[in-house]
N, C-alpha and C positions, 0 to 999 in steps of 0.2 A: 099429582097435586091435591091438596085437597080441597075440593071443590067452592065449600065455602069461602074460600080465601081467594077466589077466581081473579075476581074483580077488584080485590089489591095486591095482586102480585102480578109483577112485571120480569119475565122471565127474560135476560137478554137472547137473543136469535144462536149464538154458539151453545149457549146451556139450554135453550130450549129444545133445539137439535139433539142433543148429547142425552139428554133426559129421554125424550122420543124415541131414539134407537138404543136405548138401554147400555150408554157409553159408561166408560170410569168418569165421575164428576167428583170432585173436593171442595168441600164450603169453604171460603175463609171470613174470618170476623173483618171489622171496619174501625173496630177503636183503635186497631193498631196504627190507623191513618190518621183517625181524628183525634184521638189523645195518650196514642200508647207512645209515637215516638215524634220527632222534632220535623219539621222541614228543613230541608229538601228528605232527610234521608228516609222518613213515611213513605212518600209517595216511589223514592228507588226501593225499599225494601218490598214495598205492595207489590210493582214491575216484575221484581228479579223472582218473587214467590209462585206468580202466576207460572211467569218464563218456566222456572222448574216443574212446575206441575206438568206444562204440555209437554216437554222435551221426556218427561216418565209415562208420558201416552194415556194423559187421565186430562179433565175440563176444568178449569179453576171456573169458583164463582161464589165470587166477594158479595157478602151480605150487605145491605145498608138499608136505610129509609129514607126516601126523596119527596116530598112534597106530600105528605100521605100515602105513600106509595111501597110495597114491600118491593124492591129490586133485588133478583138474586141474577150474579153478573153482573158487573161494572164495567162502561167503558172510563178511555183513560181519560175523557172531560168528566166524566161524574166522578173517580177516585178525584181527579184535581178540586172537584169544587168544596167536596168533603175535606178534603184536608185544609183549603183555605179559606171555608165560607163563613159565616157567621152563624150564630143560632144552630149548631150542629149537636144536640144533646149526645151525652153518654146515652144508649137505650139497653136496657137492662130488661127482663120479662116482664116488668110493671111499670113499664115505658111504654111498650109498645101498641097499647088500645087508645092511651093517650097522645102520641105521634099522629095515629093513624088515623082518630078521629079528628087532629084538629089541623091535621093535611103536613106535620112540623116533618124535621130533616133529623136526621141520628146516625150515630156509628154503632154498630150491633156489639154488644159484650157476648164472651161465651155463652151465657145461660140464653142471651134472646137469639144467638147466630144456631145453636144448636138447633132448639124448636122450628125455627125459621126453616133452618136445613130441613129436617125432618117432615116437616108440611108439603116441602116441595118434592120429595122421595128423593134425598140426597143423602148417604147413608155413612160418611164418613168427612171428619170436617179437622180443620188444622190451626192450630194455635199458636202461642206462646206460651205462657203459662194459663195455669186456671188459677179462678180466685179459690181462696178456702176460708179454714175460721180464722179471725184473727187474733193474735198475740192479746190477751186478757179480754178473750170472749166470756170468762167467769163474769166479768162484770159487766161487761155490755152486750152480751150477747150479738155479735156482731160475726155472723157468718154468709159468707159469700150467695146471692142467687145460682149461682155457677152451679154448688152442687146439687140441690135439689132438683136442676136441670139436668145434671147427668143421670141421677136416678130413675129420673122418671123420661126419659128421654131414648127410642132406641137409636144411635148413631155412635161409631169408633170417634171419637176425639183423642185427634193424637195433640201433644204436648208434651214441654220440656219440666214435668212438674210441674208443682205447685209457687207461686212467688216465694222467693226465700224470705220477706218479709211476714209473712204468716205464721201461724201455729202447725208446721207440719204432722207431727205426730197426731193432736188433736184431727188435723185434716183426712187424716189415714182412717183412723178411728170411726171421723164419720160416714166416709165412704165404703169401709167396711161394714157398718151397721144398715145402712142403706142400701144394700146388693150389689155395690159396682165393681166389677171384674178389674184390677188395677194389675197391667202388664207393662214388664221393662223391657223393653226392645235391647235385648243386648246388652241388655246389664240387671242383673240382681237386687240392685238400689233404687230406692224412690230419690229421682233426681229433685232440685234444690233451685231449678230456674238457670242462675247464671254460674251453679255448680254443680260436677256432676253426682254428687252423693251428699247426704248431710254429715255429719260427724255431732255422733256416732251416727253411722248409717241406717235406715232405715227400708225393709225387706218390701218387695212388691208381693202379689199373690201368685206371679208366675213367669216365668223369663220367657221370652221368644226369641228366637233367631231371626225367622222372617216373615213376611206378610202373611202369609197363606194361613201360618199359625193364628193370625190374627181375625183371619177372615173364619177359619173354621171355628173356632169359639163364639167370635159373632152368630155367627148361625145357628150355632148350637143353645145360644140365648134364646133366638128366638124361637126355635122349637121348641125348648124349655115354657115356653111362654111368660119369661121374666122381662117384666118391665126394665126400662134404662139400658145402658146401651154398655159398651168396654173403654176404660180410660188407658193409651197407650202412652207409656211414657218413656220420653229417647233424652238421654243426656246432652247437653249441648255439647258441642264438637269439643277436646279434649286441648287443644291447641288454641280455643278461645273462653277456656273456662276462667270462671276467676276464683281464687281460693275459699277456703270457709272463713278463713281469718277475717280476712279482709270483708265481705261479704259481710261480717256479723258484726264488726267493730262498725260497720257503715248505718247495719239494719238499728243500733242500737242507739247511735248520736242521731239517727233520723227521729226513734221513736221517742227520747226525748224531746225534739222541736213539735212533734205530733201534739204531745199534751201541753206543753206551753202555748202554743199557737193554739189551742182547743180547734184542731182537725177533727172533723167528723164524717162519715156515713162514706158514700163515695168517692168523697173528695182525700181519702187516707191512701189508699194503692199510689192516685198518682202521684202523690206529695211525697211519699217514700222511694218512687223510683226516682223523681225527678232530684231527690236527695244522692240519690246512690249514684245518678251520672256527677253530679257534682263529686261527691267523694272520692270516687275511684278515678276521677280525671277522665270520665269519658268512658274509661274500659268497659263500662255495665252497657254501654250502647252497642257497643263491637260487637260482645256477647248476645245481647239482645236479638239482633239482626243474623246473626249465626244459628243461633238455634231455631230462630223461625224459617230460615231458609233449609235448612236440614229436616225439621219435622215437617214442612211440604213435601219434600222427596220421599220420606217413609208413607207418610199419607197418600200422593198421587199411585205407592207401589201397592197398599193395602187396597185399596178403590179399585184398581186392575184385577186383586187378587179374588176381591168380594164380587165382581160383574160375572154374569153367567161367561162361558169360557166362548160362547158362538157369535158374540158379541165384541169382545178385545179383540 
């Protein structure tokens, strides 16, 4: 743990013991609870992800900010609190010092979770889809803080690619420019969150078949002294995936609403995802839960592969 944060960081007894014993731990973001999924699906999915990680031999560590403290590992009552409480901020990296200094509470995004997990000594993080370069970025310069966090944080991030509402070719170009290794877990193509690949498909840097390959690549990055980490992209399970035509049609309709309603900044992605839920008749929510659970399982296996054998 970063000793500078000792007075601000609260580890659950389970997570504290696992880190002390150098056991496999998987960090989880909390915006999926606070802003990503509707209640009670948010709590059901969070509990399911934690259960899956435990069954795979790792310890889950959901991260959130509560009353000006960084909590690494949440109890059931703490998950309920951030799911239903008022004044729960969607906390990106830039929000952390404000929340902590003002004793606020928030659900951590990909960028904040990755940073805080690394500060706690956790090397594997599971999420749904990362943020990226937004459509129309050449006019708005709207690029998610998730990307620079991935470029500068030494962590393995397991995701279902980037959210399909984004400019995915530009997102991959950004990741390449900043040296992030993009791996496809049993796929040659970059997943698009609700779909298994884009149309036309976009290639990943390398296909991997097993968790040990990811662990080896991550450890080699560390030996080379490279900043940043590894992005492991896992396609949404085929039986739950949406079609590219279905998603693209919904996105175009939602983007029109973004412009007419003048939605800006951090509100854009939640607005678009809500519109997709309505347009797809809830199918996108089913896909979202499936990919989150799938990513949790893969992340647990990778964490076990990275963990020194004598402790597994």
